[in-house]
Backbone as ProteinMPNN parsed JSONL, in Angstrom:
{"seq_chain_A": "MIEKIVTIGVYGYDAEDFFAALQAAGVDTFCDVRRRRGVRGREYAFANRVRLEAKLAELGIRYVHRRDLAPDDELRQAQNAADTAAHVGKRARQMLSPAFVDGYCRAQLAAFDSRRFAAECGPETGVVALFCVETEPAACHRSLLAERLAADLGVPIENLLP", "coords_chain_A": {"N_chain_A": [[58.733, 182.466, 223.465], [62.222, 182.27, 222.743], [63.554, 183.946, 219.931], [65.835, 185.273, 219.132], [69.061, 186.065, 220.085], [70.663, 188.688, 221.238], [73.917, 190.644, 221.847], [75.35, 193.042, 223.882], [77.582, 195.629, 224.965], [78.906, 198.092, 227.248], [80.832, 199.808, 226.911], [81.937, 202.599, 224.929], [79.249, 203.525, 224.082], [76.878, 206.084, 224.558], [74.388, 207.005, 226.743], [71.786, 207.454, 225.361], [72.266, 206.293, 222.74], [72.652, 203.64, 223.379], [70.347, 202.664, 224.696], [68.825, 203.186, 222.517], [69.784, 201.367, 220.671], [69.08, 198.964, 221.744], [66.18, 199.108, 221.562], [65.924, 199.257, 218.778], [66.856, 196.706, 217.981], [64.87, 195.148, 218.977], [64.679, 194.337, 221.406], [63.324, 192.602, 224.315], [63.811, 191.23, 226.738], [66.201, 191.888, 228.978], [69.166, 190.709, 229.937], [71.479, 190.862, 232.315], [74.585, 189.92, 232.83], [76.894, 190.298, 234.575], [78.941, 190.262, 237.183], [79.325, 192.199, 239.121], [77.192, 194.833, 239.367], [77.854, 197.489, 238.423], [79.634, 200.377, 236.789], [82.492, 201.948, 235.984], [83.145, 205.378, 235.941], [81.642, 208.392, 234.79], [80.73, 208.954, 232.413], [79.55, 206.282, 231.961], [77.636, 205.956, 233.873], [74.769, 205.381, 233.347], [74.75, 202.839, 233.038], [74.827, 201.692, 235.576], [73.274, 199.682, 238.047], [70.806, 200.69, 239.403], [69.961, 202.867, 237.807], [69.906, 201.569, 235.127], [68.066, 199.635, 235.43], [65.971, 201.255, 236.078], [65.49, 202.97, 233.577], [65.248, 200.733, 231.761], [62.65, 199.399, 232.512], [61.086, 201.65, 232.152], [61.223, 201.785, 229.378], [59.908, 199.404, 228.806], [61.106, 197.15, 228.834], [62.116, 194.063, 230.233], [64.155, 193.405, 233.058], [66.672, 191.138, 234.053], [68.782, 189.587, 236.209], [71.693, 187.534, 235.963], [73.621, 186.491, 237.815], [74.975, 183.977, 238.214], [75.891, 183.403, 235.787], [78.012, 184.914, 235.356], [81.557, 185.381, 235.289], [83.79, 184.077, 237.765], [85.802, 185.552, 240.516], [88.19, 184.416, 240.428], [88.438, 183.448, 237.801], [88.297, 185.949, 236.415], [90.534, 187.283, 237.194], [92.625, 185.641, 236.173], [92.081, 186.412, 233.607], [92.93, 188.974, 233.635], [95.413, 188.921, 234.202], [96.501, 187.61, 231.849], [95.793, 189.829, 230.173], [97.563, 191.677, 231.096], [100.116, 190.338, 230.702], [100.034, 190.4, 227.9], [100.169, 193.104, 227.288], [97.784, 194.629, 227.077], [95.005, 196.536, 227.544], [91.929, 196.324, 229.545], [89.769, 197.62, 228.203], [90.675, 197.584, 225.563], [90.896, 194.994, 224.785], [90.748, 192.443, 222.397], [90.05, 189.637, 222.507], [89.239, 186.801, 224.453], [91.26, 185.0, 226.619], [92.761, 181.704, 225.983], [92.873, 180.223, 228.563], [90.724, 181.534, 229.949], [88.393, 181.071, 228.397], [88.379, 178.418, 228.666], [88.083, 177.97, 231.311], [85.582, 179.288, 231.978], [84.038, 177.991, 230.422], [83.955, 175.315, 231.705], [83.08, 176.034, 234.503], [80.796, 177.657, 234.393], [79.377, 176.947, 232.046], [79.178, 174.285, 231.754], [77.316, 173.012, 233.183], [75.169, 174.241, 232.392], [71.878, 174.821, 231.299], [70.308, 175.402, 228.499], [67.494, 175.288, 227.585], [66.371, 175.397, 229.775], [67.003, 177.919, 230.762], [65.777, 179.413, 228.796], [63.101, 179.004, 229.277], [62.705, 179.975, 231.709], [62.9, 182.52, 231.125], [60.618, 182.857, 230.02], [57.489, 182.462, 228.161], [56.686, 184.706, 226.755], [59.052, 185.971, 225.805], [61.111, 187.248, 223.351], [63.213, 188.3, 222.088], [66.465, 188.282, 223.568], [68.723, 190.155, 225.134], [72.0, 189.798, 226.016], [74.137, 191.195, 228.447], [77.063, 192.811, 229.247], [80.095, 194.427, 229.946], [82.222, 195.08, 228.066], [83.27, 196.223, 224.93], [83.939, 194.749, 222.398], [82.54, 191.795, 221.494], [83.861, 189.278, 221.167], [85.672, 189.619, 223.456], [84.483, 189.206, 225.506], [82.769, 187.22, 228.175], [79.991, 186.965, 227.415], [79.877, 186.381, 224.853], [80.506, 183.61, 224.597], [78.431, 182.403, 226.04], [76.087, 183.35, 224.454], [76.724, 182.139, 222.103], [76.485, 179.359, 223.093], [73.526, 179.393, 223.786], [72.57, 179.784, 221.164], [73.372, 177.771, 219.525], [72.018, 175.492, 220.873], [69.507, 176.241, 221.015], [68.78, 176.902, 218.447], [68.867, 179.533, 217.307], [69.362, 182.846, 215.853], [72.354, 185.18, 216.444], [73.016, 188.527, 217.231], [75.272, 190.904, 217.377], [75.442, 193.987, 219.132], [76.971, 196.865, 218.492], [78.808, 200.022, 219.189]], "CA_chain_A": [[59.797, 181.649, 222.794], [63.382, 183.082, 222.233], [63.835, 184.152, 218.688], [67.136, 186.025, 218.728], [69.919, 186.442, 221.158], [71.599, 189.695, 221.017], [74.801, 190.716, 222.751], [75.662, 194.536, 223.97], [78.507, 196.002, 226.04], [78.51, 199.382, 227.533], [82.097, 200.82, 226.343], [81.564, 203.173, 223.44], [78.039, 203.97, 224.018], [76.14, 206.845, 225.392], [73.009, 206.521, 227.11], [70.91, 207.654, 224.178], [72.622, 205.382, 221.677], [72.771, 202.438, 224.231], [68.975, 202.199, 224.68], [68.172, 203.142, 221.117], [70.124, 200.004, 220.124], [68.393, 197.985, 222.429], [65.035, 199.211, 221.037], [65.974, 198.82, 217.489], [66.962, 195.312, 217.902], [63.558, 194.654, 219.357], [64.962, 193.426, 222.677], [62.074, 192.716, 225.325], [64.266, 190.86, 227.85], [67.693, 192.183, 229.139], [69.935, 189.798, 230.794], [72.751, 191.328, 232.961], [75.407, 188.599, 233.138], [77.795, 191.026, 235.292], [78.988, 189.797, 238.822], [79.04, 193.615, 240.05], [76.444, 195.823, 238.365], [78.221, 198.871, 238.13], [80.608, 200.789, 235.698], [83.256, 203.014, 236.621], [83.152, 206.449, 234.804], [80.449, 209.142, 234.682], [80.015, 208.539, 231.006], [78.814, 205.068, 231.85], [76.511, 205.976, 234.808], [73.515, 205.014, 232.919], [74.682, 201.384, 233.149], [74.768, 201.15, 236.86], [72.174, 198.92, 238.346], [69.477, 201.465, 239.616], [69.702, 203.735, 236.708], [69.808, 200.727, 234.034], [66.797, 198.994, 235.816], [64.799, 202.117, 235.968], [65.415, 203.104, 232.044], [64.709, 199.493, 230.938], [61.377, 199.543, 232.975], [60.387, 202.676, 231.397], [60.95, 201.236, 227.968], [59.016, 198.135, 228.751], [61.999, 196.026, 228.675], [62.285, 193.309, 231.353], [65.543, 193.296, 233.572], [67.029, 189.86, 234.502], [70.262, 189.646, 236.74], [71.978, 186.356, 236.12], [74.909, 186.506, 238.41], [75.519, 182.725, 237.964], [76.473, 183.44, 234.417], [79.189, 185.843, 235.234], [82.881, 184.644, 235.533], [84.056, 184.242, 239.166], [86.821, 186.438, 240.676], [89.69, 183.597, 239.647], [88.554, 183.551, 236.329], [88.373, 187.514, 236.041], [92.0, 187.491, 237.485], [93.209, 184.943, 235.036], [91.982, 187.16, 232.288], [93.574, 190.35, 233.73], [96.955, 188.241, 234.166], [96.852, 187.349, 230.343], [95.858, 190.975, 229.453], [98.819, 192.347, 231.359], [101.088, 189.716, 229.903], [99.939, 190.834, 226.309], [100.239, 194.502, 227.407], [96.479, 194.955, 226.558], [93.991, 197.168, 228.574], [90.672, 195.637, 229.303], [88.944, 198.101, 227.124], [91.336, 197.273, 224.33], [91.099, 193.544, 224.684], [89.849, 191.852, 221.248], [89.569, 188.355, 222.513], [89.437, 186.207, 225.527], [92.489, 184.103, 226.739], [92.317, 180.367, 226.207], [92.343, 179.718, 229.895], [89.582, 182.123, 230.482], [87.45, 180.264, 227.734], [88.176, 176.798, 229.189], [87.517, 178.089, 232.759], [84.101, 179.765, 231.852], [82.921, 176.625, 229.818], [83.837, 174.338, 232.784], [82.628, 176.687, 235.549], [79.495, 178.289, 233.995], [78.449, 176.259, 231.004], [79.126, 172.82, 231.783], [75.965, 172.408, 233.87], [74.065, 175.261, 231.985], [70.746, 174.371, 230.481], [69.703, 176.447, 227.584], [66.089, 175.025, 227.412], [65.76, 175.811, 231.132], [67.202, 179.402, 230.661], [64.525, 180.091, 227.771], [61.712, 178.582, 230.153], [62.795, 180.954, 232.951], [62.655, 183.909, 230.345], [59.108, 183.032, 229.763], [56.924, 182.253, 226.631], [56.6, 186.01, 225.835], [60.148, 186.538, 225.59], [61.448, 187.003, 221.838], [64.627, 188.875, 221.912], [67.121, 188.528, 224.94], [69.973, 190.889, 225.303], [73.133, 189.557, 227.009], [74.852, 192.419, 228.741], [78.254, 192.879, 230.11], [80.664, 195.81, 229.625], [83.231, 195.197, 227.024], [82.773, 196.612, 223.424], [84.133, 193.563, 221.516], [81.61, 190.611, 221.932], [84.736, 188.26, 221.596], [86.662, 190.132, 224.367], [83.603, 189.095, 226.716], [81.992, 185.865, 228.513], [78.579, 186.994, 226.813], [79.813, 185.73, 223.471], [80.413, 182.3, 224.956], [76.877, 182.178, 226.518], [75.339, 183.523, 223.348], [77.207, 181.004, 221.067], [75.89, 178.314, 223.532], [72.29, 179.432, 223.446], [72.472, 179.681, 219.785], [73.508, 176.266, 219.076], [71.051, 174.708, 221.904], [68.14, 176.652, 220.733], [68.77, 177.139, 217.126], [68.393, 181.143, 217.084], [70.641, 183.765, 215.435], [72.968, 186.063, 217.305], [73.216, 189.814, 216.623], [76.118, 191.675, 218.018], [75.128, 195.217, 218.887], [78.293, 197.625, 218.523], [78.512, 201.31, 219.125]], "C_chain_A": [[61.025, 182.29, 222.348], [63.382, 183.022, 220.626], [65.226, 184.412, 218.246], [67.869, 186.384, 220.07], [70.86, 187.761, 220.536], [72.624, 190.124, 222.154], [75.052, 192.387, 222.821], [76.516, 194.644, 225.102], [78.294, 197.515, 226.354], [79.569, 200.372, 226.989], [81.651, 201.211, 225.207], [80.249, 203.628, 223.239], [77.771, 205.054, 224.901], [75.078, 206.376, 225.717], [71.806, 206.272, 226.122], [71.084, 206.408, 223.219], [72.381, 203.952, 222.137], [71.144, 201.853, 223.97], [68.272, 202.288, 223.306], [68.436, 201.807, 220.404], [69.495, 199.066, 220.46], [66.888, 197.769, 221.756], [65.027, 198.743, 219.525], [66.106, 197.433, 217.105], [65.678, 194.419, 218.357], [63.722, 193.773, 220.743], [63.664, 193.691, 223.6], [62.673, 192.174, 226.663], [65.735, 191.203, 227.971], [68.262, 191.397, 230.194], [71.268, 190.11, 231.208], [73.548, 190.124, 233.451], [76.836, 189.515, 233.942], [77.853, 190.417, 236.734], [78.829, 191.2, 239.457], [78.374, 194.355, 238.739], [76.858, 197.223, 238.577], [79.429, 199.146, 237.121], [81.297, 201.854, 236.269], [83.21, 204.017, 235.393], [81.939, 207.108, 234.821], [79.882, 208.896, 233.397], [79.052, 207.271, 230.85], [77.922, 204.893, 233.067], [75.114, 205.281, 234.752], [73.488, 203.474, 233.046], [74.589, 200.681, 234.504], [73.324, 200.639, 237.172], [70.842, 199.65, 238.41], [69.191, 202.252, 238.349], [69.365, 202.782, 235.311], [68.418, 200.322, 234.33], [65.526, 199.931, 235.51], [64.357, 202.399, 234.238], [64.695, 202.124, 231.352], [63.114, 199.425, 231.261], [60.488, 200.654, 232.239], [60.264, 202.508, 229.91], [60.44, 199.978, 227.825], [59.77, 196.831, 228.444], [62.301, 195.432, 230.096], [63.786, 193.181, 231.638], [65.72, 192.065, 234.387], [68.585, 190.018, 234.873], [70.6, 188.018, 236.715], [73.481, 186.152, 236.61], [75.88, 185.169, 238.155], [76.145, 182.461, 236.674], [77.656, 184.201, 234.279], [80.451, 184.993, 235.73], [83.213, 184.971, 237.021], [85.373, 185.05, 239.235], [88.223, 185.596, 240.227], [89.725, 183.756, 238.531], [88.9, 185.064, 235.671], [90.071, 187.583, 236.078], [93.134, 186.73, 236.61], [93.257, 185.747, 233.799], [92.752, 188.346, 232.338], [95.0, 190.013, 233.611], [97.315, 188.339, 232.668], [96.786, 188.846, 229.484], [97.103, 191.68, 229.597], [99.972, 191.677, 230.799], [101.221, 190.139, 228.266], [100.103, 192.358, 226.236], [98.926, 195.283, 226.727], [95.53, 195.444, 227.831], [92.701, 196.204, 228.376], [89.964, 196.14, 228.313], [89.347, 197.816, 225.753], [91.384, 195.824, 224.041], [90.221, 193.286, 223.477], [89.387, 190.433, 221.35], [89.908, 187.751, 224.0], [90.77, 185.206, 225.465], [91.904, 182.639, 226.712], [91.981, 179.7, 227.554], [91.161, 180.196, 230.356], [88.439, 181.292, 229.909], [87.234, 178.983, 228.38], [87.64, 177.031, 230.391], [86.035, 178.286, 232.87], [83.471, 178.53, 231.354], [82.875, 175.684, 230.808], [83.008, 174.923, 233.999], [81.128, 177.102, 235.355], [78.631, 177.462, 232.975], [78.498, 174.794, 230.821], [77.675, 172.209, 232.255], [74.774, 173.296, 233.332], [73.11, 174.505, 230.982], [69.948, 175.414, 229.716], [68.244, 176.463, 227.317], [65.481, 175.642, 228.841], [65.738, 177.609, 231.05], [66.046, 179.869, 229.86], [63.304, 179.911, 228.486], [61.657, 179.625, 231.284], [62.759, 182.286, 232.384], [61.186, 183.983, 230.218], [58.884, 182.986, 228.292], [56.957, 183.783, 225.982], [57.856, 186.715, 225.469], [60.741, 186.108, 223.891], [62.67, 187.258, 221.685], [65.28, 189.264, 223.306], [68.399, 189.097, 224.447], [70.885, 190.574, 226.319], [74.044, 190.553, 227.158], [76.012, 192.234, 229.66], [78.899, 194.284, 229.609], [81.666, 195.836, 228.294], [82.61, 195.384, 225.666], [82.705, 195.314, 222.544], [83.38, 192.294, 222.121], [82.884, 189.328, 222.166], [85.8, 188.444, 222.606], [85.515, 189.79, 225.607], [82.945, 187.544, 226.834], [80.652, 185.819, 227.664], [78.842, 186.15, 225.485], [79.742, 184.22, 223.669], [78.973, 181.872, 225.246], [76.041, 182.245, 225.218], [75.657, 182.43, 222.368], [76.395, 179.524, 221.688], [74.351, 178.229, 223.274], [72.053, 179.213, 222.013], [72.332, 178.395, 219.206], [72.46, 175.368, 219.761], [69.714, 175.107, 221.093], [67.556, 177.07, 219.189], [68.217, 178.785, 216.715], [69.698, 181.877, 216.846], [71.008, 184.57, 216.612], [73.254, 187.268, 216.732], [73.997, 190.449, 217.615], [75.888, 193.172, 217.98], [76.613, 196.02, 219.206], [77.861, 199.214, 218.425], [78.907, 201.907, 217.809]], "O_chain_A": [[60.822, 183.004, 221.366], [63.186, 181.918, 220.12], [65.736, 183.923, 217.238], [67.287, 186.933, 221.005], [71.589, 187.714, 219.545], [72.268, 189.995, 223.325], [74.933, 192.998, 221.759], [76.348, 193.951, 226.105], [77.477, 198.13, 225.668], [79.295, 201.528, 226.669], [81.041, 200.459, 224.445], [80.041, 204.173, 222.155], [78.349, 205.066, 225.988], [74.644, 205.377, 225.145], [71.079, 205.281, 226.053], [70.157, 205.637, 222.973], [71.94, 203.125, 221.339], [70.818, 200.898, 223.266], [67.306, 201.587, 223.006], [67.605, 201.219, 219.712], [69.231, 198.197, 219.629], [66.427, 196.665, 221.462], [64.196, 197.931, 219.118], [65.585, 196.979, 216.086], [65.545, 193.218, 218.118], [63.059, 192.785, 221.059], [63.073, 194.77, 223.629], [62.149, 192.571, 227.703], [66.491, 190.813, 227.081], [67.792, 191.466, 231.33], [72.209, 189.682, 230.54], [73.162, 189.432, 234.393], [77.921, 189.039, 233.609], [76.823, 190.126, 237.342], [78.083, 191.236, 240.435], [78.789, 194.451, 237.584], [76.017, 198.048, 238.933], [80.115, 198.215, 236.696], [80.722, 202.646, 237.015], [83.226, 203.69, 234.206], [80.981, 206.336, 234.874], [78.684, 208.652, 233.256], [78.138, 207.127, 230.038], [77.467, 203.774, 233.306], [74.482, 204.779, 235.682], [72.423, 202.863, 233.147], [74.356, 199.483, 234.658], [72.334, 201.12, 236.621], [69.899, 199.36, 237.674], [68.043, 202.195, 237.91], [68.6, 203.254, 234.469], [67.557, 200.642, 233.51], [64.471, 199.624, 234.955], [63.263, 202.138, 233.739], [63.782, 202.351, 230.559], [62.336, 199.397, 230.307], [59.342, 200.46, 231.833], [59.34, 203.011, 229.27], [60.514, 199.429, 226.726], [59.316, 195.786, 227.978], [62.678, 196.157, 231.016], [64.596, 192.914, 230.75], [64.992, 191.901, 235.366], [69.447, 190.445, 234.104], [69.882, 187.255, 237.362], [74.374, 185.716, 235.883], [77.095, 185.186, 237.96], [76.83, 181.461, 236.461], [78.299, 184.192, 233.23], [80.319, 184.033, 236.49], [82.919, 186.081, 237.465], [86.02, 185.246, 238.207], [89.189, 186.177, 239.733], [90.748, 184.152, 237.972], [89.593, 185.27, 234.674], [90.745, 187.897, 235.097], [94.277, 187.146, 236.416], [94.237, 185.795, 233.056], [93.241, 188.808, 231.307], [95.757, 190.746, 232.975], [98.259, 189.023, 232.271], [97.443, 189.08, 228.469], [97.704, 192.203, 228.659], [100.875, 192.404, 230.387], [102.255, 190.177, 227.598], [100.172, 192.865, 225.117], [99.005, 196.29, 226.024], [95.386, 194.813, 228.878], [92.465, 195.511, 227.386], [89.472, 195.369, 227.489], [88.52, 197.791, 224.841], [91.943, 195.47, 223.003], [89.096, 193.783, 223.427], [88.555, 189.962, 220.575], [90.826, 188.253, 224.648], [91.207, 184.736, 224.415], [90.84, 182.341, 227.253], [91.095, 178.861, 227.718], [90.481, 179.495, 231.106], [87.588, 180.823, 230.665], [86.121, 178.513, 228.614], [86.666, 176.337, 230.683], [85.324, 177.645, 233.644], [82.439, 178.093, 231.863], [81.796, 175.104, 230.93], [82.193, 174.136, 234.482], [80.32, 176.825, 236.242], [77.41, 177.334, 233.067], [77.954, 174.189, 229.897], [77.096, 171.218, 231.81], [73.616, 173.147, 233.724], [73.478, 173.758, 230.075], [69.092, 176.142, 230.219], [67.719, 177.484, 226.873], [64.4, 176.216, 228.969], [64.773, 178.354, 231.223], [65.353, 180.767, 230.338], [62.415, 180.736, 228.275], [60.581, 180.052, 231.702], [62.585, 183.222, 233.164], [60.583, 185.053, 230.299], [59.678, 183.309, 227.408], [57.239, 183.959, 224.797], [57.853, 187.823, 224.932], [60.773, 184.983, 223.392], [63.344, 186.411, 221.099], [64.902, 190.181, 224.035], [69.046, 188.618, 223.516], [70.68, 190.99, 227.459], [74.756, 190.88, 226.208], [75.933, 191.586, 230.703], [78.254, 195.11, 228.964], [81.68, 196.853, 227.602], [81.588, 194.794, 225.316], [81.66, 194.88, 222.058], [83.701, 191.872, 223.232], [82.864, 188.574, 223.139], [86.727, 187.64, 222.703], [85.826, 190.21, 226.721], [82.672, 186.83, 225.869], [80.243, 184.735, 227.249], [78.025, 185.303, 225.124], [78.97, 183.574, 222.961], [78.461, 180.96, 224.597], [75.346, 181.278, 224.907], [74.709, 181.842, 221.847], [75.817, 178.738, 220.937], [73.862, 177.263, 222.687], [71.231, 178.342, 221.729], [71.381, 177.996, 218.535], [72.046, 174.432, 219.077], [68.983, 174.247, 220.602], [66.426, 177.41, 218.837], [67.301, 179.051, 215.937], [70.781, 181.669, 217.393], [70.279, 184.705, 217.595], [73.795, 187.19, 215.629], [73.492, 190.588, 218.729], [76.094, 193.727, 216.901], [77.275, 195.685, 220.188], [76.887, 199.63, 217.798], [78.702, 203.1, 217.585]]}, "name": "protein", "num_of_chains": 1, "seq": "MIEKIVTIGVYGYDAEDFFAALQAAGVDTFCDVRRRRGVRGREYAFANRVRLEAKLAELGIRYVHRRDLAPDDELRQAQNAADTAAHVGKRARQMLSPAFVDGYCRAQLAAFDSRRFAAECGPETGVVALFCVETEPAACHRSLLAERLAADLGVPIENLLP"}
């Protein structure tokens, strides 16, 4: 039964601190909510799918990819346009645009069933990490998903930051 939701992004972490943060938070299930499971830049190679899955397995943390919870290309483009209009780079973004939030809630969360998600994670799951790339939780769709899960399941959210 899920007892806590944590969120984590990759930007700002090195590999050692990233995996240490997951372990310190007691994460047993790692839910990758990225559409594309790669990150640009050598410093973030540890977060590319193959390396990430291998290291999590070594640590005894189950890896789950939920592409259905990732924003589609149209939503990503709308957020990129909002970032460009605000003269904000993706890595410097502090919050999502209202259009993105509305679109994500309609496209991904409207039919999302938190209890089914928890059941699919399995009864042995205690702490689920929701993972994407942005440092700031409010700048990433994982925060919207975490808020929904917390409200529906009555569990706390912890945002892991570098």
